[in-house]
C-alpha positions in Angstrom: 18.6 -17.9 48.1 15.1 -19.3 48.5 14.3 -16.5 50.9 15.1 -13.8 48.3 13.7 -15.7 45.3 10.4 -13.7 45.1 12.2 -10.4 45.3 14.6 -11.4 42.6 11.7 -12.5 40.5 10.0 -9.0 41.0 13.3 -7.2 40.1 13.7 -9.2 36.9 10.1 -8.6 35.9 10.4 -4.8 36.5 13.7 -4.7 34.5 12.0 -6.5 31.6 9.0 -4.1 31.7 11.3 -1.1 31.8 13.5 -2.3 29.0 10.4 -2.9 26.8 8.7 0.3 27.8 5.5 -1.7 28.5 4.6 0.2 31.6 3.9 3.4 29.7 0.5 2.1 28.5 -0.5 1.3 32.1 0.8 4.7 33.3 -1.3 6.5 30.7 -4.4 4.4 31.4 -4.2 5.2 35.2 -3.7 8.9 34.6 -6.7 8.9 32.1 -8.9 7.3 34.8 -8.1 10.0 37.3 -9.0 12.6 34.6 -12.3 10.8 34.2 -13.0 10.8 37.9 -12.2 14.5 38.4 -14.1 17.4 37.0 -12.8 21.0 36.7 -14.6 23.9 35.2 -13.1 26.3 32.7 -12.3 29.8 33.5 -14.5 31.2 30.8 -11.8 33.7 29.8 -11.2 32.0 26.4 -14.0 31.6 23.9 -13.8 29.4 20.8 -15.2 31.1 17.6 -16.1 28.0 15.7 -15.8 27.5 11.9 -18.6 25.0 12.1 -20.9 23.3 9.6 -23.5 25.9 10.2 -21.2 28.8 9.3 -20.0 27.0 6.2 -23.5 26.4 5.1 -24.6 30.0 5.8 -21.7 31.6 4.0 -22.1 29.2 1.1 -18.5 28.9 -0.2 -15.3 27.1 0.9 -12.5 27.9 1.2 -13.5 31.3 2.6 -11.9 34.5 1.1 -9.7 36.3 3.5 -12.1 39.2 3.3 -14.3 37.3 5.8 -11.4 36.9 8.3 -10.6 40.6 8.0 -14.3 41.5 8.7 -14.2 39.1 11.7 -11.2 40.9 13.2 -13.0 44.2 12.8 -16.1 42.8 14.5 -14.0 41.5 17.4 -12.4 44.9 17.8 -15.9 46.3 18.2 -16.6 43.6 20.9 -13.4 44.8 22.7 -11.8 41.4 23.0 -8.3 41.1 24.6 -6.4 38.7 22.3 -7.3 37.0 19.0 -5.7 33.7 18.0 -6.4 32.4 14.5 -5.8 28.6 14.1 -6.1 29.0 10.3 -3.3 28.7 7.7 -2.2 32.0 6.2 1.1 30.8 4.6 0.0 30.9 1.0 -1.3 33.9 -1.0 -4.9 34.2 -2.2 -6.2 37.0 -4.4 -4.3 40.3 -3.9 -7.3 42.4 -2.8 -8.3 39.9 -0.1 -4.8 39.6 1.2 -4.5 43.4 1.3 -7.8 43.8 3.2 -6.7 41.1 5.7 -3.3 42.8 6.3 -5.1 46.2 6.9 -7.4 44.5 9.5 -4.3 43.1 11.3 -2.7 46.5 11.3 -5.8 48.1 12.7 -5.9 45.4 15.5 -2.7 46.9 16.9 -0.8 43.7 17.4 -3.5 41.8 19.3 -3.7 39.0 16.7 -1.8 35.7 16.9 -1.3 33.8 13.7 -0.1 30.2 13.5 3.1 28.7 12.2 3.5 24.9 11.8 5.7 22.2 10.4 4.5 19.6 7.9 6.3 16.9 5.9 7.5 17.8 2.4 6.5 15.7 -0.6 9.7 13.6 -0.2 8.3 12.5 3.3 11.8 12.8 4.8 12.1 16.5 5.7 9.8 19.1 7.3 8.6 22.4 5.8 7.8 25.3 8.0 4.6 27.1 7.1 4.6 30.7 8.3 2.2 33.6 7.8 2.9 35.7 4.7 5.3 38.6 5.3 2.6 41.2 5.0 0.6 39.4 7.7 3.5 38.6 10.0 4.4 42.3 10.2 1.2 43.1 12.1 0.7 39.9 14.2 2.3 37.6 16.7 3.6 34.2 15.5 2.7 31.1 17.5 3.3 27.4 17.0 0.2 25.2 16.7 1.9 21.8 16.2 1.0 19.1 18.8 2.7 15.9 19.7 0.8 12.6 19.0 1.8 9.7 21.2 2.6 6.2 20.1 -1.0 5.2 21.0 -2.4 7.9 18.7 -3.5 10.2 21.5 -2.5 13.8 22.3 -1.4 14.3 25.9 1.7 16.6 25.9 1.8 20.2 24.8 4.9 22.4 24.3 5.5 25.9 25.5 7.1 26.5 22.2 9.5 25.2 19.5 12.6 26.3 17.7 11.8 26.8 14.0 14.8 27.5 11.8 16.8 28.2 15.0 14.4 30.8 16.4 12.2 30.1 19.4 8.4 30.6 18.8 5.9 30.2 21.7 3.0 27.9 21.3 -0.5 29.3 20.8 -1.8 28.2 24.2 1.3 29.7 25.9 0.7 33.0 24.1 -2.9 33.1 25.2 -1.9 32.3 28.8 1.1 34.7 28.8 3.4 31.9 30.1 5.7 31.2 27.2 9.2 30.3 28.4 11.9 28.8 26.2 13.4 26.9 29.1 10.3 25.1 30.2 9.6 21.5 29.1 6.4 20.4 27.5 3.5 19.7 30.0 0.6 17.3 30.2 -2.7 18.9 29.4 -5.2 18.6 32.3 -8.1 16.6 30.7 -10.2 16.8 33.9 -11.1 20.3 32.7 -14.4 19.7 30.9 -14.4 20.8 27.3 -18.2 21.1 27.5 -17.7 24.2 29.6 -15.5 26.0 27.0 -17.7 28.9 25.7 -18.2 28.6 21.9 -19.9 30.9 19.4 -20.4 30.5 15.7 -18.2 32.3 13.2 -21.2 33.3 11.2 -22.9 35.0 14.2 -19.8 37.1 15.0 -19.4 38.0 11.3 -22.9 39.4 11.0 -22.4 41.4 14.2 -25.0 39.7 16.4 -25.2 41.9 19.5 -25.8 39.0 22.0 -22.8 37.1 20.5 -20.5 40.1 20.6 -21.5 40.8 24.2 -20.3 37.3 25.2 -16.9 38.1 23.7 -16.4 41.4 25.6 -13.1 41.4 27.4 -12.3 37.7 26.4 -9.5 36.0 24.6 -10.7 34.2 21.5 -9.5 31.2 19.5 -10.8 31.0 15.9 -10.6 27.7 14.0 -12.3 24.8 12.3 -14.6 22.6 14.4 -16.7 21.1 11.5 -16.1 17.4 10.9 -15.4 17.9 7.2 -12.4 20.2 7.9 -10.6 17.3 9.4 -8.7 19.2 12.1 -9.4 16.6 14.8 -7.3 15.0 17.5 -7.9 11.9 19.7 -7.3 12.6 23.4 -7.7 10.4 26.5 -10.9 8.7 27.5 -12.2 8.3 24.0 -12.7 12.0 23.2 -12.0 13.6 19.9 -11.3 17.3 20.0 -11.0 19.9 17.2 -7.8 21.9 16.9 -9.1 25.1 18.4 -10.7 23.3 21.3 -7.4 21.5 22.0 -5.5 24.8 21.9 -8.1 26.3 24.3 -7.8 23.3 26.7 -4.0 23.7 26.8 -4.3 27.4 27.5 -6.9 26.7 30.3 -4.4 24.2 31.8 -1.8 27.0 32.0 -4.3 29.7 33.2 -5.5 27.4 36.1 -1.9 26.4 37.0 -2.6 22.9 35.8 0.5 22.4 33.5 0.9 18.8 34.7 4.2 16.9 35.0 5.0 13.3 35.9 6.7 12.7 39.3 10.4 12.0 39.0 12.0 8.5 38.8 13.5 9.1 42.3 10.0 9.0 43.8 9.2 5.8 42.0 12.5 4.2 43.0 12.0 5.2 46.6 8.4 3.8 46.6 9.5 0.5 45.1 12.3 0.3 47.7 9.7 0.8 50.5 7.5 -1.9 49.0 10.4 -4.3 48.8 11.3 -3.7 52.4 7.6 -4.2 53.4 7.6 -7.6 51.6 11.0 -8.6 53.0 9.8 -7.9 56.6 6.4 -9.7 56.2 7.4 -12.7 53.9 7.8 -15.3 56.6 6.1 -13.5 59.4 2.7 -13.1 57.8 0.5 -15.7 56.1 0.1 -15.7 52.3 -3.5 -14.4 52.6 -2.6 -11.5 54.7 0.3 -10.6 52.4 -2.1 -10.5 49.4 -4.5 -8.4 51.4 -1.6 -6.1 52.4 -0.6 -5.7 48.7 -4.1 -5.0 47.7 -4.5 -2.3 50.4 -1.2 -0.8 49.2 -2.5 -0.6 45.6 -5.7 1.1 46.8 -3.8 3.5 49.0 -1.4 4.4 46.2 -4.2 5.2 43.8 -6.0 7.2 46.5 -2.9 9.2 47.1 -2.2 9.7 43.4 -5.8 10.9 43.0 -5.5 13.4 45.8 -2.0 14.6 44.6 -3.3 15.1 41.1 -6.3 17.0 42.3 -4.3 19.4 44.6 -1.1 19.9 42.6 -0.1 19.9 38.9 1.6 16.6 39.5 0.8 13.1 38.2 2.2 10.2 40.3 3.4 7.4 38.1 2.0 4.3 39.9 2.4 1.9 37.0 5.5 0.2 38.2 4.0 -0.1 41.7 1.0 -2.0 40.4 3.2 -4.2 38.2 5.4 -5.0 41.2 2.3 -5.8 43.4 0.9 -8.2 40.7 4.3 -9.9 40.4 4.5 -10.2 44.2 1.0 -11.8 44.3 2.1 -14.3 41.6 5.3 -15.1 43.6 3.2 -15.7 46.7 0.9 -18.1 44.7 3.9 -20.0 43.3 5.5 -20.2 46.7 2.4 -21.9 48.1 2.1 -24.6 45.4 4.2 -27.8 45.2 5.4 -27.3 41.7 7.0 -30.8 41.2 4.0 -32.6 42.5 1.7 -30.5 40.3 3.8 -31.1 37.2 4.0 -34.8 38.0 0.2 -35.0 38.2 -0.3 -33.0 35.0 2.2 -35.3 33.1 0.5 -38.4 34.4 -3.0 -37.2 33.5 -1.8 -36.1 30.0 -0.2 -39.6 29.4 -3.4 -41.3 30.4 -5.4 -39.1 28.0 -3.0 -39.7 25.1 -2.9 -43.5 25.8 -6.7 -43.8 25.9 -7.2 -41.8 22.8 -4.6 -43.7 20.7 -6.3 -44.8 17.5 -3.3 -46.7 16.1 -2.9 -50.4 16.4 -0.7 -51.5 19.3 0.8 -55.1 19.2 3.3 -56.5 21.7 5.1 -59.9 21.5 7.3 -62.0 23.7 10.9 -63.1 22.9 9.5 -65.8 20.5 7.4 -63.2 18.6 4.1 -64.5 19.9 1.5 -61.8 20.4 0.9 -60.9 24.0 -1.0 -57.5 23.6 -3.6 -56.7 20.9 -5.4 -53.3 21.4 -8.7 -52.1 19.9 -6.8 -50.1 17.3 -5.3 -53.4 15.9 -8.8 -54.9 15.8 -10.0 -52.0 13.7 -7.1 -52.3 11.3 -6.9 -56.1 10.8 -10.4 -57.3 11.8 -9.2 -59.9 14.3 -10.4 -59.9 17.9 -7.9 -60.0 20.7 -8.8 -63.6 21.7 -8.1 -64.7 18.2 -4.6 -63.3 18.1 -3.2 -63.6 21.6 -0.5 -66.4 21.5 -0.2 -66.5 17.7 2.9 -65.5 15.7 3.1 -61.8 14.6 3.9 -62.9 11.0 0.4 -64.1 10.5 -0.8 -60.6 9.9 1.9 -60.2 7.2 0.9 -60.8 3.5 2.7 -63.9 2.1 5.0 -63.8 -0.9 3.3 -66.1 -3.4 6.6 -67.0 -5.1 8.1 -68.2 -1.8 5.0 -69.3 0.0 6.2 -67.3 3.1 5.7 -63.8 4.4 7.5 -61.1 2.4 8.2 -59.4 5.7 9.0 -60.9 9.1 9.2 -59.3 12.5 12.5 -61.1 13.0 14.1 -58.8 10.5 12.7 -55.6 12.0 12.3 -56.1 15.8 16.0 -55.5 16.5 16.1 -52.2 14.6 16.8 -49.1 16.6 13.9 -48.0 18.8 11.4 -45.9 16.9 12.6 -47.2 13.5 9.7 -47.0 10.9 9.2 -49.7 8.2 6.5 -50.4 5.7 5.2 -53.8 4.7 2.1 -55.4 3.2 -0.4 -56.6 5.9 -3.4 -59.0 5.5 -6.8 -58.4 7.0 -9.0 -61.2 8.3 -11.0 -61.1 5.0 -7.8 -61.7 3.0 -7.4 -58.1 1.7 -3.7 -57.1 1.4 -3.0 -53.4 2.2 0.1 -51.3 3.1 1.1 -51.0 6.8 3.4 -48.5 8.5 5.0 -49.9 11.7 7.3 -48.5 14.4 9.1 -51.2 16.3 10.9 -51.2 19.6 12.1 -53.7 22.2 12.6 -53.7 26.0 13.5 -56.0 28.9 10.3 -56.9 30.8 9.5 -58.9 33.9 8.7 -61.9 31.7 11.8 -61.6 29.6 12.6 -59.5 26.5 9.6 -58.2 24.6 8.9 -56.4 21.4 6.3 -53.8 20.5 4.9 -52.2 17.4 2.6 -49.3 16.7 0.9 -49.9 13.3 -1.1 -47.7 10.9 -3.2 -48.5 7.9 -1.6 -46.2 5.2 -3.7 -47.5 2.2 -5.6 -44.2 2.1 -2.4 -42.2 2.4 -0.8 -44.2 -0.4 -3.8 -43.6 -2.7 -3.8 -39.9 -1.8 -0.1 -39.7 -2.5 -0.6 -41.2 -5.9 -3.4 -38.7 -6.5 -1.3 -35.8 -5.3 1.5 -36.9 -7.6 -0.8 -37.1 -10.5 -2.2 -33.7 -9.8 1.3 -32.3 -9.4 2.3 -33.7 -12.8 -0.9 -33.2 -14.8 -3.3 -30.5 -15.8 -6.7 -31.4 -14.1 -8.8 -29.9 -16.9 -7.3 -31.5 -20.0 -5.3 -34.5 -18.5 -2.2 -33.3 -20.2 1.1 -33.1 -18.4 1.8 -29.6 -16.9 4.7 -27.2 -17.2 6.8 -28.8 -14.5 6.4 -32.3 -15.9 7.2 -31.0 -19.4 10.3 -29.3 -18.1 11.6 -32.6 -16.5 10.7 -34.8 -19.5 12.2 -32.2 -21.9 15.4 -32.3 -20.0 15.5 -36.0 -20.4 14.8 -35.8 -24.2 17.5 -33.1 -24.5 20.1 -35.4 -22.7 19.1 -38.3 -24.9 19.4 -36.2 -28.1 22.9 -35.0 -27.1 24.0 -38.6 -26.8 22.8 -39.7 -30.3 23.2 -36.3 -32.0 19.5 -35.7 -32.7 17.5 -32.5 -32.3 14.5 -31.8 -30.2 11.8 -29.2 -31.3 9.6 -27.3 -28.9 6.4 -25.6 -30.1 4.5 -23.2 -27.8 1.0 -22.7 -29.0 -1.3 -19.8 -28.0 -5.0 -19.6 -28.7 -5.9 -16.4 -30.4 -8.9 -14.6 -28.8 -9.5 -17.2 -26.2 -10.6 -14.5 -23.6 -13.4 -13.5 -26.0 -14.7 -17.1 -25.9 -14.8 -17.0 -22.1 -16.4 -13.5 -22.1 -19.1 -14.3 -24.6 -19.9 -18.0 -24.0 -18.7 -18.4 -20.4 -15.9 -20.3 -18.7 -17.7 -23.6 -19.0 -17.7 -23.4 -22.8 -14.1 -22.2 -22.6 -13.1 -25.4 -20.6 -14.8 -27.5 -23.3 -12.7 -25.7 -26.0 -9.5 -26.3 -24.0 -10.3 -30.0 -23.8 -11.1 -30.2 -27.5 -7.8 -28.4 -28.4 -5.8 -30.8 -26.2 -7.4 -33.8 -28.0 -6.7 -32.3 -31.4 -3.0 -31.7 -30.4 -2.6 -35.2 -29.1 -3.9 -36.6 -32.4 -1.5 -34.4 -34.4 1.8 -35.5 -32.8 3.9 -38.6 -33.4 4.2 -41.3 -30.7 7.4 -40.0 -29.3 6.0 -36.5 -28.9 4.7 -34.8 -25.7 1.8 -32.4 -25.3 1.5 -30.2 -22.3 -0.7 -27.4 -21.0 1.5 -24.5 -19.9 -1.1 -22.0 -18.7 -4.6 -20.8 -19.3 -4.5 -20.6 -23.1 -1.0 -21.9 -23.9 0.0 -25.4 -24.9 3.4 -27.0 -25.8 4.5 -29.8 -28.0 8.0 -31.4 -27.6 9.0 -33.8 -30.4 12.3 -35.1 -31.9 12.8 -33.5 -35.3 13.5 -36.8 -36.8 9.9 -37.8 -36.2 8.6 -34.8 -38.2 10.9 -35.1 -41.2 13.3 -32.4 -39.9 11.0 -29.7 -41.3 9.9 -27.8 -38.2 8.2 -25.0 -40.2 6.1 -27.5 -42.1 5.1 -29.3 -38.9 4.1 -26.0 -37.3 2.1 -25.2 -40.3 0.3 -28.6 -40.1 -0.5 -27.9 -36.5 -2.0 -24.6 -37.4 -3.9 -26.0 -40.4 -5.3 -28.7 -38.1 -7.5 -26.0 -36.5 -9.2 -25.0 -39.8 -11.9 -27.5 -39.0 -14.3 -26.3 -36.3 -14.0 -27.7 -32.7 -16.9 -29.4 -31.0 -17.4 -27.8 -27.6 -20.5 -29.4 -26.1 -23.2 -28.7 -28.7 -21.4 -25.9 -30.3 -19.1 -25.9 -33.3 -16.4 -23.2 -32.8 -13.5 -22.1 -35.0 -10.3 -21.1 -33.3 -7.0 -19.9 -34.5 -3.6 -20.5 -32.9 -0.3 -18.7 -33.0 2.8 -20.8 -32.7 6.4 -20.1 -31.6 9.0 -22.7 -32.1 12.6 -23.4 -31.0 15.0 -26.2 -31.7 17.6 -27.8 -29.4 20.6 -27.4 -29.5 20.6 -24.4 -31.9 18.1 -22.4 -30.0 18.9 -23.6 -26.5 20.7 -26.4 -24.8 18.5 -26.6 -21.7 14.7 -26.9 -21.1 14.7 -23.4 -19.6 16.4 -21.8 -22.7 14.2 -23.7 -25.1 11.0 -22.7 -23.3 12.1 -19.1 -23.0 13.0 -18.8 -26.7 9.9 -20.6 -27.9 7.8 -18.1 -25.8 9.7 -15.2 -27.4 8.9 -16.6 -30.8 5.2 -16.9 -29.8 5.2 -13.3 -28.7 6.6 -12.3 -32.0 3.9 -14.4 -33.8 1.1 -12.8 -31.8 2.5 -9.3 -32.6 3.3 -9.7 -36.3 1.8 -13.0 -37.6 -1.3 -13.8 -35.6 -2.7 -17.1 -36.7 0.7 -18.2 -38.1 4.0 -19.4 -36.7 7.4 -17.9 -36.1 10.7 -19.8 -35.7 13.0 -18.4 -33.0 15.9 -16.3 -34.2 18.6 -14.6 -32.2 17.4 -11.2 -33.5 14.2 -11.7 -31.4 16.2 -12.0 -28.2 18.5 -9.2 -29.2 15.5 -6.8 -29.5 14.3 -7.8 -26.1 17.7 -7.4 -24.6 18.0 -4.0 -26.2 14.7 -3.0 -24.6 15.8 -4.4 -21.2 19.1 -2.5 -21.5 17.3 0.7 -22.3 15.0 0.2 -19.3 18.0 -0.3 -17.0 19.6 2.9 -18.4 16.3 4.8 -17.9 16.1 3.7 -14.3 19.7 4.8 -13.7 19.0 8.1 -15.5 16.1 8.8 -13.1 18.4 8.2 -10.1 21.1 10.4 -11.6 18.7 13.3 -12.5 19.6 13.0 -16.2 16.0 14.0 -17.3 15.1 17.7 -17.8 12.1 19.5 -19.1 12.0 21.6 -22.2 9.2 24.2 -22.7 7.5 25.0 -26.1 5.7 28.3 -26.1 2.0 28.6 -26.9 0.6 31.8 -28.3 -2.7 33.6 -28.9 -2.8 33.6 -32.7 -4.8 36.8 -33.1 -2.5 39.2 -31.1 0.7 37.1 -30.7 0.4 37.1 -26.9 2.3 34.4 -25.0 -0.3 32.4 -23.1 1.5 29.2 -22.0 4.1 26.5 -22.4 4.0 22.8 -22.9 6.4 20.9 -20.7 8.2 18.2 -22.7 10.7 15.7 -21.2 14.2 15.3 -22.6 17.0 12.9 -21.7 20.5 14.3 -21.6 22.5 11.1 -21.8 26.1 11.4 -20.5 27.5 9.7 -23.6 24.9 10.0 -26.3 23.9 13.5 -25.5 20.3 14.6 -26.0 18.2 11.5 -26.7 14.9 11.9 -28.7 11.7 11.3 -26.7 10.5 9.1 -29.5 13.3 6.7 -28.7 12.8 6.3 -25.0 9.2 7.4 -24.1 7.6 4.2 -25.6 9.8 2.2 -23.3 9.1 4.5 -20.3 5.3 4.3 -20.7 5.4 0.4 -20.4 8.1 0.1 -17.8 7.9 0.1 -13.9 9.5 3.6 -13.7 6.7 5.2 -15.7 4.8 6.5 -12.7 8.0 7.8 -11.0 9.1 9.8 -14.1 5.5 11.1 -14.7 5.3 12.3 -11.1 8.7 14.0 -11.5 7.5 15.8 -14.7 4.3 17.0 -13.0 6.2 18.2 -9.9 9.0 20.0 -11.9 6.6 21.6 -14.4 4.3 22.9 -11.6 7.3 24.2 -9.6 8.5 26.1 -12.7 5.0 27.5 -13.4 4.7 28.6 -9.8 8.1 30.4 -10.0 6.9 32.2 -13.2 3.7 33.2 -11.4 5.6 34.6 -8.5 7.7 36.6 -10.9 4.5 38.1 -12.4 4.1 35.9 -15.5 0.7 34.2 -15.4 1.3 31.3 -17.9 -0.6 28.1 -18.5 1.7 25.1 -18.1 0.7 22.0 -20.1 1.8 18.5 -18.8 1.2 15.2 -20.7 -0.3 12.4 -18.6 1.0 8.8 -18.8 -1.2 5.7 -18.6 0.5 4.7 -15.3 -0.7 7.8 -13.5 -4.4 6.9 -14.3 -3.8 3.2 -13.4 -2.5 4.2 -9.9 -5.9 5.4 -9.0 -4.8 8.4 -7.0 -4.0 10.9 -9.8 -6.4 13.6 -8.4 -4.8 13.3 -4.9 -1.3 13.6 -6.5 -2.2 16.7 -8.5 -3.7 18.4 -5.4 -0.6 17.6 -3.4 1.7 19.0 -6.1 -0.4 22.2 -6.4 -0.3 22.6 -2.6 3.5 22.0 -2.4 4.5 24.2 -5.3 1.9 27.0 -4.8 0.9 26.9 -8.5 -2.6 28.2 -9.2 -4.9 25.3 -10.3 -6.1 27.4 -13.3 -2.5 27.6 -14.5 -2.1 23.8 -14.9 -3.4 22.0 -18.0 -3.2 18.2 -18.1 -3.1 16.7 -21.6 -4.6 13.2 -22.2 -4.5 10.9 -25.3 -7.0 8.3 -26.4 -4.7 5.3 -25.6 -4.8 6.4 -22.0 -8.6 6.4 -21.9 -8.9 2.9 -23.5 -7.7 1.1 -20.3 -10.5 2.0 -17.9 -13.0 4.6 -19.2 -15.1 4.7 -16.0 -12.1 5.0 -13.8 -10.7 7.8 -16.0 -14.0 9.6 -16.0 -14.2 9.6 -12.2 -10.6 10.8 -11.9 -11.1 13.6 -14.4 -14.2 14.8 -12.5 -12.1 15.0 -9.3 -9.3 16.9 -11.2 -11.8 19.4 -12.6 -13.1 20.1 -9.1 -9.6 21.3 -8.3 -9.8 23.9 -11.0 -7.3 22.2 -13.3 -7.8 22.2 -17.1 -8.1 19.0 -19.1 -7.4 18.9 -22.8 -7.5 16.2 -25.4 -4.1 15.8 -27.1 -3.5 14.5 -30.7 -7.2 15.0 -31.5 -8.3 13.3 -34.7 -5.7 10.5 -34.8 -7.7 7.9 -32.9 -10.9 5.9 -33.3 -13.3 7.2 -30.7 -12.3 10.9 -30.4 -15.9 12.3 -30.9 -17.4 10.0 -28.4 -14.8 11.0 -25.9 -15.6 14.7 -26.4 -19.1 13.9 -25.4 -18.3 11.5 -22.5 -15.4 13.2 -20.7 -15.3 16.6 -18.9 -12.7 18.3 -21.2 -11.8 22.0 -21.4 -10.0 22.0 -24.7 -8.5 19.9 -27.5 -5.3 20.0 -29.5 -5.4 19.5 -33.3 -2.7 17.0 -34.2 0.2 18.4 -36.2 -0.3 15.9 -38.9 -3.4 17.8 -40.0 -1.8 21.3 -39.5 1.3 20.6 -41.6 -0.8 20.0 -44.7 -3.3 22.7 -44.0 -2.3 24.9 -47.0 -1.8 22.2 -49.6 -4.3 19.4 -48.7 -8.0 20.3 -48.9 -8.9 17.2 -46.8 -6.7 18.4 -43.9 -8.2 21.9 -44.2 -11.7 20.4 -44.0 -10.8 18.3 -41.0 -9.3 21.3 -39.1 -12.1 23.6 -40.0 -14.7 21.0 -38.8 -12.8 20.4 -35.6 -12.7 24.2 -34.8 -16.4 24.5 -35.5 -17.2 21.5 -33.4 -15.1 22.7 -30.5 -16.9 26.1 -30.4 -20.3 24.4 -30.3 -19.1 22.2 -27.4 -17.5 25.2 -25.6 -14.0 23.9 -25.9 -10.8 25.9 -26.5 -8.7 24.8 -29.5 -4.9 24.9 -29.9 -3.2 23.8 -33.2 0.1 22.0 -33.0 2.8 22.0 -35.7 2.5 25.6 -36.9 5.8 26.2 -38.9 5.1 29.4 -40.9 3.1 32.7 -40.8 0.8 31.6 -43.6 -0.4 28.6 -41.6 -0.9 30.8 -38.5 -2.9 33.4 -40.5 -5.0 30.7 -42.1 -5.9 29.2 -38.7 -6.9 32.7 -37.4 -9.3 33.0 -40.4 -10.7 29.6 -39.5 -11.4 30.8 -35.9 -8.6 29.0 -34.1 -7.5 31.0 -31.2 -4.3 29.3 -30.0 -1.3 27.6 -31.5 2.2 26.3 -31.0 5.0 25.1 -33.3 8.5 25.9 -34.6 7.2 29.2 -36.1 6.8 30.4 -32.5 9.6 28.5 -31.0 11.0 25.0 -30.6 11.0 23.2 -27.3 13.9 24.7 -25.2 15.4 24.6 -21.7 13.6 26.6 -19.1 16.5 29.2 -18.9 16.4 29.7 -22.6 12.6 30.0 -22.6 12.7 32.6 -19.8 15.4 34.6 -21.6 13.7 34.6 -24.9 10.1 35.1 -23.9 9.7 36.2 -20.2 12.6 38.6 -20.0 11.6 40.1 -23.3 8.0 40.5 -22.1 9.2 42.2 -18.9 11.5 44.5 -20.9 8.7 45.4 -23.3 6.3 46.2 -20.4 8.9 48.5 -18.7 9.5 50.2 -22.0 
């Protein structure tokens, strides 16, 4: 067995490496090195027409209209190029004239143009969407796949001959250019020894303007057109630290095919045969050749393998996988080293050396005694602890270092009672230093049979510091460090004790939770130091206001609690809470400042409002929340109705989450009209909940809960996606309508609203100008600067922004000045009284005039009759919506009533 031990070791190591797939990184690294050491020139038959930074700057707009691509194809026809491959997305429509011009250019090219198809994840991130050229483009071009495979290390190495998209095989772009597409061939490894610096490149702008020198370079060539500018982001990491643009990578793959360099790994049979030869070589030489010569033989084998792999890769489109050979060689060298070392002797020396180091560095006291408990060993650690020198203690009883019990005139602890404990048993006792100081000692005792009879030993530690720290830690764990009051955990434990005692004698326990009103303003205006002084002053005032049996605790930053038996406050909890609040009528002294603070109080009584500390704390907090919401500066006693309201809200939140999962929400659409000519211009998307039992639920009942619940962002994203998809469908049907979507606070708080909007527009195909996002003042109050930055990004997309419910807030005029808005909506509360209330009419008239001066469009909500609509027209209001035009209705009803009617009227 010993003879074959090294070979078994190598076999196990290789099995582990193969199971974990760890050899692939080494295999790729070795192949990359060979690419770096070799150098091949390009054929020059393929030229990259680069959409580079220079072209973007010179043309001056981005994205480019397809008129430019059409003109480029015509210039390339003049240059008499062979094939044209466009690595540009043509899967979505642009303006009709540009698309028609581009289709005509493709037709004139006579089928020499290759357009890309590619897969990308849908918005659900679980399925793939196939992007293909538009039908009018595909009729006059060749389709080709441009997807590339990114390895686990983030690098592109492999390239396919083609892929099946929707069950149909499409060749890859490089295979089309090389004329070697074959459905049966497996993906190949790109030859990265072909130097990309040699790939001919010309600028898109030079070709577009018909530069004669540039067109001459293209004569008789194949061309790949695509983005190389950094800002376009079409970049791929490849071996040896290079980053290539998409068109350059496609060209390099095509060059690999044209030069017969579609590389493949050698088969596993070759690797297995090579490993078997290596094993036979080691078996033959293991005992016949010295260790040094075997290591040299293995090193020479590794060098020979790499030299052969280099030559093979240079001559043929094959890459020899030498990773497992090198791993086996390294393991064999390790096995040779282990075979030459006496492991047991080495481990013994290591263990002995380690024991010596540990023994010499031992800082604890070490004391040994004989069978009569007289000290025989006293180490320096014991001297440091007790202050006695070894010569003073050798031969003296162990108990002399133990502190005496003054009542008994003997030691409270004796070694006789501990020495016979199980080995390693730890006890604590009071020790006495040479100066008479008594301190706590921790000792571990053991006994053994020695040459001089039975002996005892003890390892001792001075734990006085640890004891003091433990007391300090316990105090910190039970008290608030700022005020010195007990903390929440201690209050909970002591409250449980009071409740248990009250249950025994039939008394009640009251708990008051006290919140400081406006404490954050004190911190903001006067600083945290002043805030800390206020908290200390409040704690002192609360301590002075409670009876002796009461407890005062600090629960959190600005919350305190008082627990007291009701018998100590005259059974009148409301009066006691009022007295606590009145106690803050006098100003507090915080440093050299006199400050007035107000407190809100929530109170609960055990057992009526809870039989445990958790229930009592919870209900008192609910009462405090009600006090802050409805009676700030006063007190509220807990009632069951407070919890029932909360439970109702929680139930509704759970139902809403379930409704989102079951797709119970749907969008209704309310039409928006141009008031002067009655022309339909848009629709506002409004969410509705079709409850399986209650039927259609009013948004006023569930939207306030949605906007403050965790599912808010999820529902808001669904609304945006659904409304845009419906708007895009109307566009494709020939109805160019503006779709209005209300934003929620959660969408702005997420920080990526602009990105989400861009993704939705891209996925649905809705024109940005057809989307209008409506914002209300309460959304802007959370983070004005963040909202401003987000709105600027959204406006850059071409999406409209309008101010909803204008005139109902406090800062609407300042927002019109500050934020980049396109329009505003006059709230229906002003429109409903327009004909009867002069004040409403004045407000509406002023709003319309102001909007025109600011260049904003205005739409009036709540129009319910023709007279109101006519009056608004006379005022200069251009757009309106309301029941006069149509109520919010399902999409199918909206289409039947308005879009079908419009289409019928146009035909007629």
